[in-house]
Structures are given as C-alpha cells and as structure tokens.
N, C-alpha and C positions, 0 to 999 in steps of 0.2 A: 504494500500500500504506500509506503513511504517513497519507494523508488518511482512509482507511477506519479505521485504528487510532484516529485522533483522534476520529472520529465515535462509535466504540464506547465510547471512554473517556468521552466527553461523555454518552452515553446511560446508562452505568453510574453516573456521578456524579449525573445527574438522578434516576434511580431511587432511589439511596441517599438523596438529599436528601428526596424525597417520603416515603420510609419513615420516616426520622428525624423529620420534621415531624409525623407522626401520633402519635408516642410521646413527643415532648418536651413542650413547654409548651403543651398544648392546654387548652381551656376546662374540660373534664371533669376533667382531672388537677389543675387549679389550685383547684377548688372542692370542698373537703371538706364532707361533710354534718355533720361534728362541729365545734362551735365551738372556737376556740383557747383560750377561757377555761374554767378549771375552778374551781368555787366550793367552798371548804373552810370548814366551820363549825368555828370554833375555841373558841367558848364559848357557853353558853346560860344566861340568867338570866330570872327571872320577876318581875313587879311587880304590885302591887295585888291580891294573892291573898286579902285579908281579905274575908270575906262582909259585913262591916259597911261596907266601902268603897262609895262611890257611883259609882265609875268602872269601866271594863272591865278585866279581867285581861289583861295583855300579856306577850309574850315578847320579849326582846331577843337577837337572834342576832348574834354577832360573826363577821365573815366575812373571809377572805382570798381574793383572786382570783389564781389561778396561771395561768401560760402553759403550755398543753399541750405546746408545742414546746420541749422542753428542749435540743434540739440546735441552737438558733438561734445564729448567730455573735454574739459580744459586741457588735459594732457594728451589728447588725441588730435594733433594738428593735421590739417589737410596736407596730402602729399603732392608731389610734383605732377602726378598723373592727372590731377584736376586743373592744372594750369592751362591757359587758353592760347591758341594761335589764331589770330584774325587773318583771314585770307583774301576776302574780296568785299566789294560794296557796290551798291547801285543807288542812283538818285533820280527821283521823278519830281519835276517842278510844277508848281502852280503859280501863275496861270501857265498852261501848257503852250509850248511853241515859242516862248520868249527866249529861252536858252535851251540848247540840246540836252536831253536827258543823258545820264551816264548809266549805261546798261551793265557794264562789267568792268569796274575799276579794280585794280589789283593792289593789295596791301602788302608791302615788302617787309616791313618791320613791325609785326603785330603780336609779339609774345608778351603775355601778361600772367603774373603769378597770382593765385588766389590770395587775397589780403592786400593787394596793391591798392593804393589810394593816390589820386593826383596824377595818374599816368596820362600822357597826351597822345592823341592820334590825329595826324594831319592828313586831310583828304583834299584832293583836287576837286573843286566844285564846278568851276567854269574855266574852260581853256581861254587863253589870252585872246585869240581871234574870234571868240564867240560871245564876248561881252556885249550887252545891249547898251542903249543910251543912258547917260547919267540921269539919276532920279528914278530909274526903274527898280521896282522891288519884286523879288521872287521868293518863294518859300520852297525849299528843297526838302523832300521826304527821303531821308537817308536810311537805307537798310544795310546792316553790316552782318557778314556771316563768317564763321570760323568753326573750330572744333577744339575739344580738350585733348589731352594726350592719350585718352582712352578711345578716341575717335567719335565721341558723342557731339552732336551738333550744338553750337552756341550761336545765337543771333540776338541782335538788339536793333532798335529803331530810334531815330532822333529827327527833329525838325530843325532846319537851319534857315533863318531869314537873312537874305542878302539885299542890301541897299547899295546900288552902284552910284559912285560919286564921280564928279568931274575929274 
C-alpha cells in the first residue's frame, strides 16, 4: 500500500511539474513584441529657416529614453539589449504641396541607451532648393522608426512647425 501511494505521489508531482513548466518561463512568455524603451520628445527647435540661407532647414529633437518596465526592482537595471537604434524617418507636411514630403530619410547616428535624457536628433526637414517664400508656415508630421537590440520595433511621432524667414 505504501509503495502504491508513493508511486501516485510521484506521478502527481511529475504532472504538476510539467504543467508549471509550460506556464512559467517559456520562450513565448519571455519575448514581448513591444520594446522596453519608450522615446519621449521633450523639445523641438528648428534651424536654418531663412530662405536666403544656402543650407537645408533642420529640426533638432531633444529626446529622453524611458524604460517601459517601471516595476523593475532597483537592483535590476535595464541591459544593453533594450537600447535603441533609430534608422529612418518620414515627414508629411500640412498644408500639402508647399514643400516636398520626405518619404524615406535615413538616420546615420541614432543609438540611444535606455535612461538617456537630453539626447538630440537632427533631421533634415526641407532641402535648400525646396524652401518656399519667406513668411510661409508649414507643420511637419515626423514619424521616426528604429529597433532595440532584440530586434523589436521602436517608433515615435512628433510635430515640427517651421516658419520660413527672409
């Protein structure tokens, strides 16, 4: 009787262990589709808005990179796999047709660590030859894309108002 009871206990424990291993730390549960980094645009400035200038009009975005997991224990800091590489951007302008939209702008230096604050990203907004008349105001809807070092997509949007000067 004791031997049979021991075998039943062992069978129950084995079944319980298998059930728990399927719901505990499995590959699917550990890999979120969302990146841990959240990009926050804290300031936007423009440069070279003069139509007399011979250089492109740019926008400087000031960024902070926040950790999505705010419940992380204090001693468990985010690792470098959560850092972000920004790769490309696009701009659609309102009103349409005043300046050409940027369909696929490339970002060459867009590496940001989680916890970074005050980082700047400079984007070409209007090429020198495409500047409209002085006094023209356009609003650029900027969409930036990238990924973390785990390959998860990171995106953010910002609006940039540009007033062209003489």
